[in-house]
PDB file of N, CA, C and O in Angstrom:
ATOM      1  N   MET A   1       3.858 -11.370  50.463  1.00  0.00           N
ATOM      2  CA  MET A   1       3.804 -10.914  49.056  1.00  0.00           C
ATOM      3  C   MET A   1       2.577 -10.024  48.999  1.00  0.00           C
ATOM      4  O   MET A   1       1.478 -10.314  49.472  1.00  0.00           O
ATOM      5  N   THR A   2       2.910  -8.855  48.334  1.00  0.00           N
ATOM      6  CA  THR A   2       1.843  -7.768  48.105  1.00  0.00           C
ATOM      7  C   THR A   2       1.283  -7.939  46.713  1.00  0.00           C
ATOM      8  O   THR A   2       2.034  -8.020  45.741  1.00  0.00           O
ATOM      9  N   ILE A   3      -0.021  -7.994  46.611  1.00  0.00           N
ATOM     10  CA  ILE A   3      -0.636  -8.037  45.289  1.00  0.00           C
ATOM     11  C   ILE A   3      -1.232  -6.617  44.940  1.00  0.00           C
ATOM     12  O   ILE A   3      -2.149  -6.143  45.611  1.00  0.00           O
ATOM     13  N   ASP A   4      -0.697  -5.982  43.903  1.00  0.00           N
ATOM     14  CA  ASP A   4      -1.181  -4.681  43.436  1.00  0.00           C
ATOM     15  C   ASP A   4      -2.384  -4.897  42.530  1.00  0.00           C
ATOM     16  O   ASP A   4      -2.192  -5.541  41.498  1.00  0.00           O
ATOM     17  N   THR A   5      -3.519  -4.466  42.778  1.00  0.00           N
ATOM     18  CA  THR A   5      -4.624  -4.621  41.992  1.00  0.00           C
ATOM     19  C   THR A   5      -4.871  -3.454  41.086  1.00  0.00           C
ATOM     20  O   THR A   5      -5.893  -3.463  40.401  1.00  0.00           O
ATOM     21  N   HIS A   6      -4.012  -2.426  41.016  1.00  0.00           N
ATOM     22  CA  HIS A   6      -4.279  -1.272  40.194  1.00  0.00           C
ATOM     23  C   HIS A   6      -3.212  -1.343  39.047  1.00  0.00           C
ATOM     24  O   HIS A   6      -2.068  -1.754  39.242  1.00  0.00           O
ATOM     25  N   PHE A   7      -3.651  -0.935  37.913  1.00  0.00           N
ATOM     26  CA  PHE A   7      -2.807  -0.849  36.686  1.00  0.00           C
ATOM     27  C   PHE A   7      -3.354   0.180  35.748  1.00  0.00           C
ATOM     28  O   PHE A   7      -4.519   0.576  35.795  1.00  0.00           O
ATOM     29  N   ARG A   8      -2.429   0.603  34.870  1.00  0.00           N
ATOM     30  CA  ARG A   8      -2.907   1.641  33.862  1.00  0.00           C
ATOM     31  C   ARG A   8      -2.724   0.918  32.469  1.00  0.00           C
ATOM     32  O   ARG A   8      -1.619   0.527  32.093  1.00  0.00           O
ATOM     33  N   LEU A   9      -3.770   0.782  31.798  1.00  0.00           N
ATOM     34  CA  LEU A   9      -3.728   0.040  30.488  1.00  0.00           C
ATOM     35  C   LEU A   9      -3.688   1.063  29.367  1.00  0.00           C
ATOM     36  O   LEU A   9      -4.458   2.022  29.336  1.00  0.00           O
ATOM     37  N   ALA A  10      -2.736   0.818  28.421  1.00  0.00           N
ATOM     38  CA  ALA A  10      -2.740   1.588  27.142  1.00  0.00           C
ATOM     39  C   ALA A  10      -3.230   0.643  26.146  1.00  0.00           C
ATOM     40  O   ALA A  10      -2.546  -0.324  25.810  1.00  0.00           O
ATOM     41  N   ALA A  11      -4.519   0.906  25.602  1.00  0.00           N
ATOM     42  CA  ALA A  11      -5.051   0.170  24.517  1.00  0.00           C
ATOM     43  C   ALA A  11      -4.577   0.888  23.181  1.00  0.00           C
ATOM     44  O   ALA A  11      -5.078   1.937  22.776  1.00  0.00           O
ATOM     45  N   ILE A  12      -3.582   0.220  22.561  1.00  0.00           N
ATOM     46  CA  ILE A  12      -2.926   0.852  21.472  1.00  0.00           C
ATOM     47  C   ILE A  12      -3.715   0.382  20.175  1.00  0.00           C
ATOM     48  O   ILE A  12      -3.820  -0.787  19.802  1.00  0.00           O
ATOM     49  N   GLN A  13      -4.223   1.449  19.586  1.00  0.00           N
ATOM     50  CA  GLN A  13      -5.007   1.331  18.246  1.00  0.00           C
ATOM     51  C   GLN A  13      -4.112   2.021  17.197  1.00  0.00           C
ATOM     52  O   GLN A  13      -4.091   3.245  17.061  1.00  0.00           O
ATOM     53  N   ALA A  14      -3.397   1.192  16.489  1.00  0.00           N
ATOM     54  CA  ALA A  14      -2.492   1.800  15.479  1.00  0.00           C
ATOM     55  C   ALA A  14      -2.230   0.593  14.423  1.00  0.00           C
ATOM     56  O   ALA A  14      -2.367  -0.583  14.759  1.00  0.00           O
ATOM     57  N   ALA A  15      -1.882   0.948  13.256  1.00  0.00           N
ATOM     58  CA  ALA A  15      -1.691  -0.055  12.199  1.00  0.00           C
ATOM     59  C   ALA A  15      -0.264  -0.533  12.257  1.00  0.00           C
ATOM     60  O   ALA A  15       0.655   0.222  12.575  1.00  0.00           O
ATOM     61  N   ALA A  16      -0.097  -1.774  11.952  1.00  0.00           N
ATOM     62  CA  ALA A  16       1.238  -2.255  11.811  1.00  0.00           C
ATOM     63  C   ALA A  16       1.703  -1.915  10.297  1.00  0.00           C
ATOM     64  O   ALA A  16       0.917  -1.363   9.527  1.00  0.00           O
ATOM     65  N   ILE A  17       2.860  -2.229   9.953  1.00  0.00           N
ATOM     66  CA  ILE A  17       3.338  -1.889   8.666  1.00  0.00           C
ATOM     67  C   ILE A  17       3.300  -3.317   7.864  1.00  0.00           C
ATOM     68  O   ILE A  17       4.048  -4.252   8.149  1.00  0.00           O
ATOM     69  N   PRO A  18       2.370  -3.347   6.871  1.00  0.00           N
ATOM     70  CA  PRO A  18       2.101  -4.588   6.237  1.00  0.00           C
ATOM     71  C   PRO A  18       3.282  -5.239   5.601  1.00  0.00           C
ATOM     72  O   PRO A  18       3.999  -4.569   4.858  1.00  0.00           O
ATOM     73  N   PHE A  19       3.543  -6.512   5.840  1.00  0.00           N
ATOM     74  CA  PHE A  19       4.634  -7.330   5.278  1.00  0.00           C
ATOM     75  C   PHE A  19       6.044  -6.782   5.609  1.00  0.00           C
ATOM     76  O   PHE A  19       7.000  -7.027   4.873  1.00  0.00           O
ATOM     77  N   ASP A  20       6.151  -6.052   6.705  1.00  0.00           N
ATOM     78  CA  ASP A  20       7.387  -5.588   7.054  1.00  0.00           C
ATOM     79  C   ASP A  20       7.587  -5.801   8.594  1.00  0.00           C
ATOM     80  O   ASP A  20       7.293  -4.907   9.387  1.00  0.00           O
ATOM     81  N   ARG A  21       8.089  -6.997   8.993  1.00  0.00           N
ATOM     82  CA  ARG A  21       8.103  -7.330  10.341  1.00  0.00           C
ATOM     83  C   ARG A  21       9.088  -6.524  11.053  1.00  0.00           C
ATOM     84  O   ARG A  21       8.759  -6.128  12.172  1.00  0.00           O
ATOM     85  N   GLU A  22      10.238  -6.213  10.602  1.00  0.00           N
ATOM     86  CA  GLU A  22      11.158  -5.336  11.340  1.00  0.00           C
ATOM     87  C   GLU A  22      10.632  -3.961  11.568  1.00  0.00           C
ATOM     88  O   GLU A  22      10.829  -3.451  12.671  1.00  0.00           O
ATOM     89  N   ALA A  23       9.964  -3.284  10.620  1.00  0.00           N
ATOM     90  CA  ALA A  23       9.339  -1.901  10.925  1.00  0.00           C
ATOM     91  C   ALA A  23       8.297  -2.125  11.791  1.00  0.00           C
ATOM     92  O   ALA A  23       8.134  -1.270  12.662  1.00  0.00           O
ATOM     93  N   SER A  24       7.508  -3.121  11.764  1.00  0.00           N
ATOM     94  CA  SER A  24       6.361  -3.293  12.661  1.00  0.00           C
ATOM     95  C   SER A  24       6.806  -3.433  14.081  1.00  0.00           C
ATOM     96  O   SER A  24       6.242  -2.846  15.004  1.00  0.00           O
ATOM     97  N   VAL A  25       7.877  -4.259  14.237  1.00  0.00           N
ATOM     98  CA  VAL A  25       8.371  -4.589  15.604  1.00  0.00           C
ATOM     99  C   VAL A  25       8.923  -3.248  16.208  1.00  0.00           C
ATOM    100  O   VAL A  25       8.677  -2.929  17.371  1.00  0.00           O
ATOM    101  N   GLU A  26       9.684  -2.476  15.359  1.00  0.00           N
ATOM    102  CA  GLU A  26      10.210  -1.176  15.803  1.00  0.00           C
ATOM    103  C   GLU A  26       9.053  -0.239  16.188  1.00  0.00           C
ATOM    104  O   GLU A  26       9.125   0.449  17.207  1.00  0.00           O
ATOM    105  N   LYS A  27       7.959  -0.213  15.353  1.00  0.00           N
ATOM    106  CA  LYS A  27       6.876   0.702  15.641  1.00  0.00           C
ATOM    107  C   LYS A  27       6.160   0.163  17.059  1.00  0.00           C
ATOM    108  O   LYS A  27       5.849   0.971  17.935  1.00  0.00           O
ATOM    109  N   ALA A  28       5.976  -0.976  17.173  1.00  0.00           N
ATOM    110  CA  ALA A  28       5.394  -1.583  18.473  1.00  0.00           C
ATOM    111  C   ALA A  28       6.271  -1.242  19.763  1.00  0.00           C
ATOM    112  O   ALA A  28       5.766  -0.929  20.841  1.00  0.00           O
ATOM    113  N   CYS A  29       7.632  -1.338  19.531  1.00  0.00           N
ATOM    114  CA  CYS A  29       8.526  -0.822  20.581  1.00  0.00           C
ATOM    115  C   CYS A  29       8.389   0.694  20.931  1.00  0.00           C
ATOM    116  O   CYS A  29       8.371   1.133  22.080  1.00  0.00           O
ATOM    117  N   ARG A  30       8.306   1.355  19.912  1.00  0.00           N
ATOM    118  CA  ARG A  30       8.112   2.835  20.081  1.00  0.00           C
ATOM    119  C   ARG A  30       6.867   3.179  20.779  1.00  0.00           C
ATOM    120  O   ARG A  30       6.842   3.995  21.701  1.00  0.00           O
ATOM    121  N   LEU A  31       5.764   2.517  20.310  1.00  0.00           N
ATOM    122  CA  LEU A  31       4.473   2.742  21.021  1.00  0.00           C
ATOM    123  C   LEU A  31       4.323   2.326  22.407  1.00  0.00           C
ATOM    124  O   LEU A  31       3.573   2.915  23.185  1.00  0.00           O
ATOM    125  N   ILE A  32       5.096   1.221  22.753  1.00  0.00           N
ATOM    126  CA  ILE A  32       5.163   0.598  24.055  1.00  0.00           C
ATOM    127  C   ILE A  32       5.969   1.646  24.990  1.00  0.00           C
ATOM    128  O   ILE A  32       5.616   1.905  26.141  1.00  0.00           O
ATOM    129  N   ARG A  33       7.053   2.194  24.377  1.00  0.00           N
ATOM    130  CA  ARG A  33       7.822   3.230  25.149  1.00  0.00           C
ATOM    131  C   ARG A  33       7.005   4.472  25.469  1.00  0.00           C
ATOM    132  O   ARG A  33       7.102   5.045  26.555  1.00  0.00           O
ATOM    133  N   GLU A  34       6.179   4.880  24.469  1.00  0.00           N
ATOM    134  CA  GLU A  34       5.416   6.082  24.653  1.00  0.00           C
ATOM    135  C   GLU A  34       4.281   5.746  25.711  1.00  0.00           C
ATOM    136  O   GLU A  34       3.964   6.594  26.544  1.00  0.00           O
ATOM    137  N   ALA A  35       3.706   4.565  25.671  1.00  0.00           N
ATOM    138  CA  ALA A  35       2.736   4.179  26.668  1.00  0.00           C
ATOM    139  C   ALA A  35       3.341   4.189  28.101  1.00  0.00           C
ATOM    140  O   ALA A  35       2.724   4.600  29.084  1.00  0.00           O
ATOM    141  N   GLY A  36       4.562   3.714  28.122  1.00  0.00           N
ATOM    142  CA  GLY A  36       5.244   3.645  29.446  1.00  0.00           C
ATOM    143  C   GLY A  36       5.589   5.019  29.961  1.00  0.00           C
ATOM    144  O   GLY A  36       5.634   5.225  31.174  1.00  0.00           O
ATOM    145  N   ALA A  37       5.847   6.011  29.035  1.00  0.00           N
ATOM    146  CA  ALA A  37       6.181   7.390  29.406  1.00  0.00           C
ATOM    147  C   ALA A  37       4.957   8.084  29.938  1.00  0.00           C
ATOM    148  O   ALA A  37       5.009   9.088  30.647  1.00  0.00           O
ATOM    149  N   MET A  38       3.737   7.422  29.510  1.00  0.00           N
ATOM    150  CA  MET A  38       2.456   8.075  30.121  1.00  0.00           C
ATOM    151  C   MET A  38       2.036   7.182  31.264  1.00  0.00           C
ATOM    152  O   MET A  38       0.845   7.144  31.573  1.00  0.00           O
ATOM    153  N   GLU A  39       2.975   6.426  31.944  1.00  0.00           N
ATOM    154  CA  GLU A  39       2.711   5.765  33.099  1.00  0.00           C
ATOM    155  C   GLU A  39       1.793   4.421  32.851  1.00  0.00           C
ATOM    156  O   GLU A  39       1.222   3.901  33.809  1.00  0.00           O
ATOM    157  N   ALA A  40       1.696   3.972  31.738  1.00  0.00           N
ATOM    158  CA  ALA A  40       0.984   2.614  31.455  1.00  0.00           C
ATOM    159  C   ALA A  40       1.872   1.534  32.007  1.00  0.00           C
ATOM    160  O   ALA A  40       3.093   1.504  31.856  1.00  0.00           O
ATOM    161  N   THR A  41       1.100   0.582  32.711  1.00  0.00           N
ATOM    162  CA  THR A  41       1.884  -0.517  33.228  1.00  0.00           C
ATOM    163  C   THR A  41       1.527  -1.746  32.258  1.00  0.00           C
ATOM    164  O   THR A  41       2.221  -2.759  32.344  1.00  0.00           O
ATOM    165  N   ILE A  42       0.526  -1.697  31.386  1.00  0.00           N
ATOM    166  CA  ILE A  42       0.282  -2.640  30.418  1.00  0.00           C
ATOM    167  C   ILE A  42      -0.005  -2.003  29.094  1.00  0.00           C
ATOM    168  O   ILE A  42      -0.745  -1.020  29.046  1.00  0.00           O
ATOM    169  N   ALA A  43       0.540  -2.510  28.017  1.00  0.00           N
ATOM    170  CA  ALA A  43       0.290  -2.033  26.644  1.00  0.00           C
ATOM    171  C   ALA A  43      -0.390  -3.124  25.835  1.00  0.00           C
ATOM    172  O   ALA A  43       0.217  -4.180  25.654  1.00  0.00           O
ATOM    173  N   ALA A  44      -1.561  -2.952  25.355  1.00  0.00           N
ATOM    174  CA  ALA A  44      -2.222  -3.954  24.675  1.00  0.00           C
ATOM    175  C   ALA A  44      -2.484  -3.541  23.204  1.00  0.00           C
ATOM    176  O   ALA A  44      -2.908  -2.431  22.883  1.00  0.00           O
ATOM    177  N   PHE A  45      -2.175  -4.593  22.302  1.00  0.00           N
ATOM    178  CA  PHE A  45      -2.337  -4.461  20.890  1.00  0.00           C
ATOM    179  C   PHE A  45      -3.528  -5.395  20.444  1.00  0.00           C
ATOM    180  O   PHE A  45      -3.916  -6.295  21.189  1.00  0.00           O
ATOM    181  N   GLY A  46      -4.049  -5.179  19.316  1.00  0.00           N
ATOM    182  CA  GLY A  46      -5.028  -6.120  18.847  1.00  0.00           C
ATOM    183  C   GLY A  46      -4.405  -7.465  18.398  1.00  0.00           C
ATOM    184  O   GLY A  46      -3.226  -7.546  18.051  1.00  0.00           O
ATOM    185  N   GLU A  47      -5.227  -8.481  18.421  1.00  0.00           N
ATOM    186  CA  GLU A  47      -4.737  -9.830  18.341  1.00  0.00           C
ATOM    187  C   GLU A  47      -3.981 -10.168  17.051  1.00  0.00           C
ATOM    188  O   GLU A  47      -3.231 -11.143  17.011  1.00  0.00           O
ATOM    189  N   THR A  48      -4.173  -9.383  16.018  1.00  0.00           N
ATOM    190  CA  THR A  48      -3.414  -9.700  14.824  1.00  0.00           C
ATOM    191  C   THR A  48      -2.367  -8.580  14.433  1.00  0.00           C
ATOM    192  O   THR A  48      -1.950  -8.446  13.282  1.00  0.00           O
ATOM    193  N   TRP A  49      -2.019  -7.867  15.396  1.00  0.00           N
ATOM    194  CA  TRP A  49      -1.137  -6.683  15.145  1.00  0.00           C
ATOM    195  C   TRP A  49       0.117  -7.053  14.502  1.00  0.00           C
ATOM    196  O   TRP A  49       0.508  -6.402  13.532  1.00  0.00           O
ATOM    197  N   LEU A  50       0.820  -8.095  14.982  1.00  0.00           N
ATOM    198  CA  LEU A  50       1.926  -8.746  14.233  1.00  0.00           C
ATOM    199  C   LEU A  50       1.514 -10.072  13.728  1.00  0.00           C
ATOM    200  O   LEU A  50       1.238 -10.927  14.569  1.00  0.00           O
ATOM    201  N   PRO A  51       1.441 -10.340  12.570  1.00  0.00           N
ATOM    202  CA  PRO A  51       2.025  -9.531  11.475  1.00  0.00           C
ATOM    203  C   PRO A  51       1.070  -8.689  10.700  1.00  0.00           C
ATOM    204  O   PRO A  51       1.330  -8.268   9.573  1.00  0.00           O
ATOM    205  N   GLY A  52      -0.086  -8.445  11.360  1.00  0.00           N
ATOM    206  CA  GLY A  52      -1.095  -7.586  10.745  1.00  0.00           C
ATOM    207  C   GLY A  52      -2.308  -8.476  10.337  1.00  0.00           C
ATOM    208  O   GLY A  52      -2.198  -9.692  10.177  1.00  0.00           O
ATOM    209  N   TYR A  53      -3.468  -7.788  10.180  1.00  0.00           N
ATOM    210  CA  TYR A  53      -4.673  -8.533   9.727  1.00  0.00           C
ATOM    211  C   TYR A  53      -4.511  -9.142   8.321  1.00  0.00           C
ATOM    212  O   TYR A  53      -4.126  -8.435   7.389  1.00  0.00           O
ATOM    213  N   PRO A  54      -4.809 -10.484   8.153  1.00  0.00           N
ATOM    214  CA  PRO A  54      -4.665 -11.024   6.850  1.00  0.00           C
ATOM    215  C   PRO A  54      -5.864 -10.567   5.973  1.00  0.00           C
ATOM    216  O   PRO A  54      -6.818 -11.334   5.844  1.00  0.00           O
ATOM    217  N   PHE A  55      -5.862  -9.443   5.409  1.00  0.00           N
ATOM    218  CA  PHE A  55      -6.922  -8.794   4.696  1.00  0.00           C
ATOM    219  C   PHE A  55      -7.244  -9.600   3.401  1.00  0.00           C
ATOM    220  O   PHE A  55      -8.282  -9.375   2.778  1.00  0.00           O
ATOM    221  N   PHE A  56      -6.352 -10.532   3.006  1.00  0.00           N
ATOM    222  CA  PHE A  56      -6.540 -11.228   1.841  1.00  0.00           C
ATOM    223  C   PHE A  56      -7.221 -12.675   2.044  1.00  0.00           C
ATOM    224  O   PHE A  56      -7.480 -13.411   1.092  1.00  0.00           O
ATOM    225  N   CYS A  57      -7.475 -12.991   3.344  1.00  0.00           N
ATOM    226  CA  CYS A  57      -7.875 -14.306   3.678  1.00  0.00           C
ATOM    227  C   CYS A  57      -9.176 -14.757   3.027  1.00  0.00           C
ATOM    228  O   CYS A  57      -9.414 -15.952   2.859  1.00  0.00           O
ATOM    229  N   TYR A  58     -10.049 -13.751   2.648  1.00  0.00           N
ATOM    230  CA  TYR A  58     -11.391 -14.129   2.073  1.00  0.00           C
ATOM    231  C   TYR A  58     -11.403 -13.742   0.569  1.00  0.00           C
ATOM    232  O   TYR A  58     -12.476 -13.758  -0.034  1.00  0.00           O
ATOM    233  N   ALA A  59     -10.292 -13.407  -0.035  1.00  0.00           N
ATOM    234  CA  ALA A  59     -10.079 -13.159  -1.378  1.00  0.00           C
ATOM    235  C   ALA A  59     -10.273 -14.445  -2.180  1.00  0.00           C
ATOM    236  O   ALA A  59     -10.117 -15.526  -1.613  1.00  0.00           O
ATOM    237  N   PRO A  60     -10.592 -14.384  -3.424  1.00  0.00           N
ATOM    238  CA  PRO A  60     -10.610 -15.618  -4.258  1.00  0.00           C
ATOM    239  C   PRO A  60      -9.282 -16.104  -4.311  1.00  0.00           C
ATOM    240  O   PRO A  60      -8.378 -15.271  -4.383  1.00  0.00           O
ATOM    241  N   THR A  61      -8.992 -17.398  -4.286  1.00  0.00           N
ATOM    242  CA  THR A  61      -7.662 -17.877  -4.357  1.00  0.00           C
ATOM    243  C   THR A  61      -7.082 -17.879  -5.684  1.00  0.00           C
ATOM    244  O   THR A  61      -7.783 -18.155  -6.657  1.00  0.00           O
ATOM    245  N   GLY A  62      -5.839 -17.590  -5.798  1.00  0.00           N
ATOM    246  CA  GLY A  62      -5.160 -17.528  -7.064  1.00  0.00           C
ATOM    247  C   GLY A  62      -3.693 -17.173  -6.789  1.00  0.00           C
ATOM    248  O   GLY A  62      -3.325 -17.046  -5.621  1.00  0.00           O
ATOM    249  N   PRO A  63      -2.856 -17.011  -7.787  1.00  0.00           N
ATOM    250  CA  PRO A  63      -1.442 -16.842  -7.538  1.00  0.00           C
ATOM    251  C   PRO A  63      -1.175 -15.575  -6.681  1.00  0.00           C
ATOM    252  O   PRO A  63      -0.285 -15.594  -5.830  1.00  0.00           O
ATOM    253  N   SER A  64      -1.886 -14.548  -6.883  1.00  0.00           N
ATOM    254  CA  SER A  64      -1.522 -13.295  -5.964  1.00  0.00           C
ATOM    255  C   SER A  64      -1.993 -13.599  -4.437  1.00  0.00           C
ATOM    256  O   SER A  64      -1.347 -13.148  -3.492  1.00  0.00           O
ATOM    257  N   THR A  65      -3.049 -14.317  -4.272  1.00  0.00           N
ATOM    258  CA  THR A  65      -3.446 -14.689  -2.909  1.00  0.00           C
ATOM    259  C   THR A  65      -2.374 -15.538  -2.319  1.00  0.00           C
ATOM    260  O   THR A  65      -1.919 -15.258  -1.210  1.00  0.00           O
ATOM    261  N   PHE A  66      -1.942 -16.576  -3.011  1.00  0.00           N
ATOM    262  CA  PHE A  66      -0.986 -17.322  -2.385  1.00  0.00           C
ATOM    263  C   PHE A  66       0.446 -16.697  -2.237  1.00  0.00           C
ATOM    264  O   PHE A  66       1.222 -17.135  -1.388  1.00  0.00           O
ATOM    265  N   ARG A  67       0.764 -15.729  -3.024  1.00  0.00           N
ATOM    266  CA  ARG A  67       1.911 -14.887  -2.718  1.00  0.00           C
ATOM    267  C   ARG A  67       1.736 -14.082  -1.444  1.00  0.00           C
ATOM    268  O   ARG A  67       2.654 -13.988  -0.629  1.00  0.00           O
ATOM    269  N   ALA A  68       0.548 -13.498  -1.271  1.00  0.00           N
ATOM    270  CA  ALA A  68       0.274 -12.737  -0.148  1.00  0.00           C
ATOM    271  C   ALA A  68       0.349 -13.639   1.137  1.00  0.00           C
ATOM    272  O   ALA A  68       0.912 -13.246   2.158  1.00  0.00           O
ATOM    273  N   MET A  69      -0.205 -14.778   1.039  1.00  0.00           N
ATOM    274  CA  MET A  69      -0.192 -15.734   2.171  1.00  0.00           C
ATOM    275  C   MET A  69       1.369 -16.109   2.512  1.00  0.00           C
ATOM    276  O   MET A  69       1.749 -16.176   3.682  1.00  0.00           O
ATOM    277  N   ALA A  70       2.122 -16.316   1.557  1.00  0.00           N
ATOM    278  CA  ALA A  70       3.532 -16.655   1.738  1.00  0.00           C
ATOM    279  C   ALA A  70       4.312 -15.406   2.394  1.00  0.00           C
ATOM    280  O   ALA A  70       5.167 -15.575   3.263  1.00  0.00           O
ATOM    281  N   GLU A  71       3.975 -14.248   1.945  1.00  0.00           N
ATOM    282  CA  GLU A  71       4.639 -13.115   2.551  1.00  0.00           C
ATOM    283  C   GLU A  71       4.161 -12.796   3.910  1.00  0.00           C
ATOM    284  O   GLU A  71       4.909 -12.295   4.749  1.00  0.00           O
ATOM    285  N   TYR A  72       2.945 -13.075   4.135  1.00  0.00           N
ATOM    286  CA  TYR A  72       2.347 -12.889   5.510  1.00  0.00           C
ATOM    287  C   TYR A  72       3.029 -13.910   6.431  1.00  0.00           C
ATOM    288  O   TYR A  72       3.460 -13.542   7.523  1.00  0.00           O
ATOM    289  N   LEU A  73       3.135 -15.133   6.038  1.00  0.00           N
ATOM    290  CA  LEU A  73       3.877 -16.110   6.917  1.00  0.00           C
ATOM    291  C   LEU A  73       5.229 -15.632   7.156  1.00  0.00           C
ATOM    292  O   LEU A  73       5.668 -15.679   8.305  1.00  0.00           O
ATOM    293  N   ASP A  74       5.967 -15.162   6.174  1.00  0.00           N
ATOM    294  CA  ASP A  74       7.381 -14.779   6.278  1.00  0.00           C
ATOM    295  C   ASP A  74       7.487 -13.591   7.229  1.00  0.00           C
ATOM    296  O   ASP A  74       8.537 -13.422   7.849  1.00  0.00           O
ATOM    297  N   SER A  75       6.491 -12.788   7.371  1.00  0.00           N
ATOM    298  CA  SER A  75       6.491 -11.699   8.192  1.00  0.00           C
ATOM    299  C   SER A  75       5.945 -11.841   9.733  1.00  0.00           C
ATOM    300  O   SER A  75       5.787 -10.913  10.527  1.00  0.00           O
ATOM    301  N   ALA A  76       5.706 -13.185   9.950  1.00  0.00           N
ATOM    302  CA  ALA A  76       5.225 -13.580  11.230  1.00  0.00           C
ATOM    303  C   ALA A  76       6.385 -13.485  12.246  1.00  0.00           C
ATOM    304  O   ALA A  76       7.559 -13.593  11.894  1.00  0.00           O
ATOM    305  N   VAL A  77       5.999 -13.276  13.527  1.00  0.00           N
ATOM    306  CA  VAL A  77       6.984 -13.354  14.600  1.00  0.00           C
ATOM    307  C   VAL A  77       6.877 -14.580  15.416  1.00  0.00           C
ATOM    308  O   VAL A  77       5.826 -14.944  15.944  1.00  0.00           O
ATOM    309  N   GLU A  78       8.149 -15.285  15.510  1.00  0.00           N
ATOM    310  CA  GLU A  78       8.165 -16.444  16.429  1.00  0.00           C
ATOM    311  C   GLU A  78       8.654 -15.946  17.761  1.00  0.00           C
ATOM    312  O   GLU A  78       9.468 -15.024  17.828  1.00  0.00           O
ATOM    313  N   ILE A  79       8.158 -16.555  18.836  1.00  0.00           N
ATOM    314  CA  ILE A  79       8.537 -16.178  20.201  1.00  0.00           C
ATOM    315  C   ILE A  79       9.157 -17.387  20.833  1.00  0.00           C
ATOM    316  O   ILE A  79       8.417 -18.369  20.900  1.00  0.00           O
ATOM    317  N   PRO A  80      10.364 -17.505  21.306  1.00  0.00           N
ATOM    318  CA  PRO A  80      11.288 -16.326  21.219  1.00  0.00           C
ATOM    319  C   PRO A  80      11.942 -16.263  19.775  1.00  0.00           C
ATOM    320  O   PRO A  80      11.863 -17.221  19.007  1.00  0.00           O
ATOM    321  N   SER A  81      12.505 -15.242  19.492  1.00  0.00           N
ATOM    322  CA  SER A  81      13.220 -15.143  18.176  1.00  0.00           C
ATOM    323  C   SER A  81      14.048 -13.848  18.236  1.00  0.00           C
ATOM    324  O   SER A  81      13.811 -12.968  19.064  1.00  0.00           O
ATOM    325  N   SER A  82      15.066 -13.768  17.290  1.00  0.00           N
ATOM    326  CA  SER A  82      15.818 -12.431  17.173  1.00  0.00           C
ATOM    327  C   SER A  82      15.026 -11.295  16.738  1.00  0.00           C
ATOM    328  O   SER A  82      15.510 -10.168  16.844  1.00  0.00           O
ATOM    329  N   ALA A  83      13.819 -11.473  16.243  1.00  0.00           N
ATOM    330  CA  ALA A  83      12.919 -10.352  15.752  1.00  0.00           C
ATOM    331  C   ALA A  83      12.542  -9.553  17.021  1.00  0.00           C
ATOM    332  O   ALA A  83      12.334  -8.347  16.889  1.00  0.00           O
ATOM    333  N   ILE A  84      12.446 -10.081  18.141  1.00  0.00           N
ATOM    334  CA  ILE A  84      11.986  -9.366  19.348  1.00  0.00           C
ATOM    335  C   ILE A  84      13.049  -9.379  20.428  1.00  0.00           C
ATOM    336  O   ILE A  84      12.855  -8.707  21.441  1.00  0.00           O
ATOM    337  N   HIS A  85      14.169 -10.099  20.288  1.00  0.00           N
ATOM    338  CA  HIS A  85      15.176 -10.111  21.410  1.00  0.00           C
ATOM    339  C   HIS A  85      15.923  -8.773  21.420  1.00  0.00           C
ATOM    340  O   HIS A  85      16.222  -8.135  20.411  1.00  0.00           O
ATOM    341  N   ASP A  86      16.186  -8.426  22.686  1.00  0.00           N
ATOM    342  CA  ASP A  86      17.092  -7.208  23.002  1.00  0.00           C
ATOM    343  C   ASP A  86      16.438  -5.979  22.469  1.00  0.00           C
ATOM    344  O   ASP A  86      17.182  -5.255  21.807  1.00  0.00           O
ATOM    345  N   ARG A  87      15.253  -5.609  22.612  1.00  0.00           N
ATOM    346  CA  ARG A  87      14.661  -4.362  22.160  1.00  0.00           C
ATOM    347  C   ARG A  87      14.220  -3.603  23.247  1.00  0.00           C
ATOM    348  O   ARG A  87      13.197  -2.929  23.130  1.00  0.00           O
ATOM    349  N   ASN A  88      14.877  -3.624  24.320  1.00  0.00           N
ATOM    350  CA  ASN A  88      14.403  -2.934  25.618  1.00  0.00           C
ATOM    351  C   ASN A  88      14.753  -1.498  25.648  1.00  0.00           C
ATOM    352  O   ASN A  88      14.248  -0.755  26.489  1.00  0.00           O
ATOM    353  N   SER A  89      15.683  -1.035  24.677  1.00  0.00           N
ATOM    354  CA  SER A  89      16.153   0.399  24.712  1.00  0.00           C
ATOM    355  C   SER A  89      15.182   1.303  24.004  1.00  0.00           C
ATOM    356  O   SER A  89      15.403   2.512  23.933  1.00  0.00           O
TER     357      SER A  89
END
């Protein structure tokens, strides 16, 4: 077995589309394809890229904060799930 110790990392710094899982996943796939076209072997996103940074987490609690939290959870991605399945094209 040969171990390749070389790789090309694409550190992707881009914004997800807030509260839109489908659009964010599509954007991530596009960015990964672009990184691959530039010969990257690893594409890395920030830790909260999907579903996005919870900008409301330190806001005072109230009805709008709870709605934002619910929408945030609804836009999360489970692995495995249909949200990310069969997106290799």
